[in-house]
C-alpha positions, -999 to 999 in steps of 0.1 A, spaced: 55 843 383 74 810 379 53 781 365 52 746 379 70 733 349 97 759 353 101 749 390 104 713 379 132 722 354 150 741 382 148 710 404 162 688 376 190 713 370 198 715 407 198 676 410 223 672 382 252 681 405 245 649 424 231 629 395 235 591 402 261 597 430 243 574 455 239 546 429 276 550 420 286 547 457 265 515 460 282 499 430 316 510 443 309 494 477 306 459 462 331 464 434 359 474 458 353 445 483 378 417 484 372 388 459 353 359 475 340 380 504 306 396 511 307 430 527 279 441 551 247 448 533 245 486 529 208 490 538 210 528 543 225 535 509 203 510 491 172 527 506 186 561 496 190 550 460 153 537 460 141 569 476 160 590 451 144 571 422 110 576 437 116 613 440 126 615 404 94 596 395 73 621 415 90 649 397 80 634 364 44 632 375 45 668 386 60 680 353 34 661 333 6 675 355 19 711 350 20 706 312 -15 691 311 -29 720 332 -20 744 303 -42 724 280 -13 711 260 -5 674 253 28 659 260 36 659 223 32 697 224 54 702 255 81 728 252 116 714 245 129 724 280 99 707 297 105 675 276 142 676 285 134 678 322 112 648 320 138 629 301 165 638 327 143 625 356 135 593 336 171 585 329 179 591 366 153 565 375 168 540 351 203 547 362 195 541 399 176 509 390 207 496 371 230 505 400 208 487 425 205 456 403 242 455 398 247 456 436 221 430 444 229 406 416 266 406 425 258 399 462 234 372 451 261 356 430 285 355 460 258 341 482 253 312 457 290 306 457 289 301 495 268 270 491 295 253 471 323 266 494 310 260 529 281 237 524 246 241 539 258 257 572 261 295 568 290 308 590 279 333 616 306 358 606 292 357 570 255 357 580 260 389 600 268 407 567 237 395 549 203 410 547 173 390 559 163 383 522 199 372 514 199 347 543 165 334 531 178 331 496 209 311 508 186 287 527 163 281 497 192 278 472 209 253 495 177 233 497 174 232 459 210 220 455 204 193 481 173 181 464 191 180 430 220 160 445 197 136 464 192 100 455 154 103 455 144 124 426 179 138 421 212 127 404 224 109 435 258 125 435 275 151 457 285 178 432 304 198 458 332 172 461 351 180 429 351 215 413 365 198 382 348 166 368 367 136 383 380 109 360 364 83 382 338 83 410 361 63 433 393 74 450 422 56 465 429 66 501 452 58 530 440 57 566 460 81 588 446 72 621 426 44 637 389 50 629 371 17 630 343 4 608 322 26 586 294 17 563 298 28 527 278 23 495 298 -9 490 292 -22 525 312 -21 557 349 -10 556 374 -13 585 395 18 585 427 7 603 458 30 603 480 27 572 456 6 553 447 16 518 411 15 503 393 23 472 361 43 482 334 62 465 343 99 465 312 110 484 320 84 511 357 94 514 355 132 511 341 139 546 368 117 562 395 134 540 383 167 553 385 155 589 421 143 584 412 106 589 421 98 553 445 111 527 439 108 490 466 90 471 456 97 435 428 109 412 421 77 394 
């Protein structure tokens, strides 16, 4: 009659044909996506990877239990029983690594969104994120805002210039009549074709709207 340990070895041997396939599919899903994009969160496959790892863990416990029923210690286990346990253990570790690669890469791209689009998460992007990822974006954006704030922070909008500017002010030309705005240096009348030297964080939103154009980087 086949022993429990033998059945465990048979299950390990049978599973080898699909060893790590789901984890590999998960990594491929994110690796083959276009740079700078976030594909839809593959909840079904991620759960399958976790379920597979849990099944391997249960197999380990069954194998250990079968060995202990014989009165032998794990150190006294037969080589084929020890190998079966090792196979299942490595399968758990492999699935864990694959899942972490998938989640960490998605998290890296979610962080990058804050610097690319600001605090407002575009709906077309939000639809591709899991609930936890959307929550992470909100919390990360709040931390960035706090760090940039003038109360308790550095008092500087770090998203304006990917590369460090040579100066915190920028020379701009007014492209359309806009009227008076209040800046850090006081009120400025933005009349068409006039030129001004403004703080970058004051000028950048108006440059993005097309009201101003930047003349130089000095």
